[in-house]
C-alpha positions in Angstrom: 3.9 -12.0 -12.0 0.5 -9.6 -11.1 0.2 -6.4 -12.7 0.7 -3.7 -10.5 -2.3 -1.5 -9.2 -2.3 2.1 -8.6 -1.8 2.7 -5.2 -3.6 5.5 -3.4 -4.9 5.0 0.2 -2.5 3.7 2.7 -3.6 0.7 4.3 -0.7 0.2 7.3 1.8 1.7 8.7 4.7 0.7 10.9 7.1 3.6 11.7 10.4 2.3 14.2 8.4 -0.8 15.5 9.6 -3.2 17.8 7.5 -6.0 19.2 8.6 -7.0 22.8 8.4 -9.6 25.7 8.6 -8.2 28.6 10.8 -5.2 28.6 12.9 -7.2 25.5 12.3 -6.1 21.5 12.2 -9.2 19.8 13.9 -7.5 16.4 15.3 -4.2 15.4 12.8 -1.6 14.0 11.0 -2.3 11.3 9.3 0.5 9.1 6.5 -0.4 6.5 4.0 1.7 4.3 1.6 -0.7 3.1 -1.3 0.8 0.3 -4.4 -0.4 -1.5 -3.5 -3.3 -3.6 0.4 -4.0 -2.3 1.0 -7.4 -0.7 4.1 -7.8 2.4 6.1 -10.5 2.8 7.4 -11.2 6.7 10.5 -13.5 6.9 13.4 -13.9 9.5 14.9 -16.5 11.1 12.7 -19.1 13.6 12.3 -16.9 17.1 12.7 -13.9 15.6 9.2 -12.9 16.1 6.9 -12.5 13.4 4.1 -14.4 14.4 3.9 -11.6 17.1 4.8 -8.6 14.7 1.2 -10.0 13.2 -0.5 -10.5 15.9 0.3 -6.5 17.1 -0.7 -6.2 13.5 -3.9 -7.6 14.6 -4.5 -5.7 17.9 -3.6 -8.9 19.7 0.0 -7.8 21.4 0.0 -4.1 23.0 4.0 -4.7 24.1 5.7 -2.9 21.3 7.2 0.2 21.0 6.8 2.7 18.0 4.2 3.6 15.6 1.9 1.1 14.6 -1.0 2.6 12.4 -4.1 0.7 10.5 -6.5 2.7 8.3 -9.3 0.0 8.0 -11.7 -0.3 10.9 -12.0 -3.9 12.8 -14.1 -5.2 10.4 -12.0 -4.5 7.5 -9.5 -6.9 8.3 -8.7 -10.2 8.9 -6.4 -12.2 10.7 -5.8 -15.9 10.0 -3.5 -17.6 12.4 -2.1 -20.7 11.8 -4.3 -23.7 11.9 -2.3 -25.7 15.2 -3.5 -22.5 16.9 -7.4 -23.9 16.6 -9.1 -26.3 18.6 -9.4 -29.4 17.4 -12.1 -30.4 18.8 -14.3 -28.1 17.2 -17.8 -29.8 17.3 -18.4 -28.9 13.9 -18.1 -29.6 10.3 -15.5 -28.0 7.5 -18.5 -26.0 6.2 -19.4 -24.5 9.1 -16.3 -23.5 10.3 -16.0 -21.6 6.7 -19.9 -20.4 6.7 -20.5 -19.6 10.5 -21.1 -16.0 11.2 -19.7 -14.8 8.0 -22.4 -14.4 5.8 -20.5 -16.6 3.8 -23.0 -18.3 0.9 -22.2 -22.3 0.8 -22.6 -22.0 -2.5 -19.4 -19.6 -2.9 -17.3 -22.1 -0.9 -17.7 -24.6 -3.3 -17.0 -22.4 -5.9 -13.7 -20.9 -4.9 -12.3 -24.3 -5.2 -10.8 -25.0 -2.1 -13.1 -27.1 -0.1 -15.1 -29.4 -2.5 -18.6 -30.7 -0.9 -17.3 -33.9 0.9 -14.9 -32.1 2.6 -17.2 -29.3 3.7 -19.4 -32.1 5.2 -16.5 -33.5 7.1 -16.2 -33.3 10.6 -13.4 -30.6 12.0 -12.3 -33.4 14.3 -11.2 -35.8 11.5 -9.8 -33.5 9.1 -6.4 -33.4 8.6 -3.9 -30.1 8.8 -3.9 -29.5 4.8 -7.8 -29.5 4.7 -8.3 -27.6 7.9 -5.8 -24.8 6.1 -7.7 -24.7 3.3 -11.0 -23.9 5.0 -9.4 -21.2 7.0 -8.2 -19.6 3.8 -11.5 -20.2 2.0 -13.0 -18.2 5.1 -10.5 -15.2 5.3 -10.9 -14.6 1.5 -14.6 -15.2 1.1 -14.6 -12.2 3.7 -13.7 -10.0 1.6 -11.4 -8.0 3.7 -9.1 -4.7 3.1 -6.1 -6.0 4.5 -5.8 -9.9 4.9 -3.1 -11.4 7.3 -1.9 -14.7 6.8 0.3 -16.5 9.2 2.3 -19.0 6.7 -0.8 -20.0 4.8 0.8 -23.1 3.0 1.3 -25.0 6.1 0.3 -28.6 5.9 -0.3 -28.4 2.5 0.8 -30.0 -0.4 2.4 -29.0 -3.7 -1.0 -29.1 -5.5 -2.8 -27.9 -3.4 -0.4 -25.1 -2.4 0.0 -23.8 -6.3 -4.3 -24.1 -6.5 -4.1 -21.7 -2.7 -1.3 -19.2 -4.7 -3.9 -18.9 -7.6 -6.8 -17.9 -5.9 -4.9 -15.7 -3.8 -3.9 -14.1 -6.9 -7.3 -14.2 -8.4 -8.2 -12.6 -4.9 -5.6 -9.6 -5.4 -7.1 -8.4 -8.3 -10.7 -8.2 -7.3 -12.2 -4.7 -7.0 -11.5 -3.2 -4.0 -7.4 -3.2 -4.1 -7.4 -5.4 -1.2 -3.8 -5.7 1.0 -2.2 -8.3 2.4 0.8 -9.4 4.5 1.7 -12.9 4.7 4.1 -15.2 6.9 6.5 -17.5 4.4 9.4 -18.9 4.2 11.2 -20.9 2.0 9.8 -22.1 -1.4 6.5 -20.7 -0.7 8.4 -17.4 0.2 10.0 -17.7 -3.5 6.2 -18.0 -5.3 4.9 -15.2 -3.4 8.0 -13.3 -4.7 7.5 -14.2 -8.1 3.5 -13.7 -8.1 3.0 -10.4 -6.3 6.4 -8.5 -6.6 5.7 -7.9 -2.6 7.8 -5.7 -0.3 9.7 -7.6 2.0 10.0 -7.2 5.8 12.9 -9.0 7.0 13.1 -9.6 10.7 16.3 -9.1 12.3 16.5 -10.6 16.1 17.7 -8.6 18.8 20.6 -10.3 20.9 19.5 -10.1 24.8 22.5 -9.2 26.8 23.3 -11.9 29.0 
């Protein structure tokens, strides 16, 4: 288990928060206070609004009630959506996708260990789902945000690469600057994160729609 850190600054606050589709709340009110160096896992059944909650935190979903406050600037957080939400027809290499517009050095990408030289040269169009996922995680982590939002980061990964991503997230969590993470996960991956980080749990409970 990752050692606990001294938490002083509030990074994210949800108070009686509910995301809405049209005028209908998706889940029961959620409360969360996330401090520097803390990890939160968002869990719940399919269709409970996990991705919608993450999009709201990222500022991409404005239809909600309650309070949502981020105590970081727009360039201090990164939202990594699920890889299938990103076009498969980008005219770039994997290395381009990781480094373009970020200032990330090619050598740092290779050093992180999720993308090797051969994969970095592969066209995005011809990369597998797992290879794209590793590229996106590399880009997110190497941007060094104070708040990292990950929507199902273990999707498409085999057991070995899932373990490697978990190790790199652990390394990231121990870096100076007390980064914080919010992660959507379920099943075995969720349990791995619980064992590694002792996170706060955000359990989404769907609101039944009246007929």
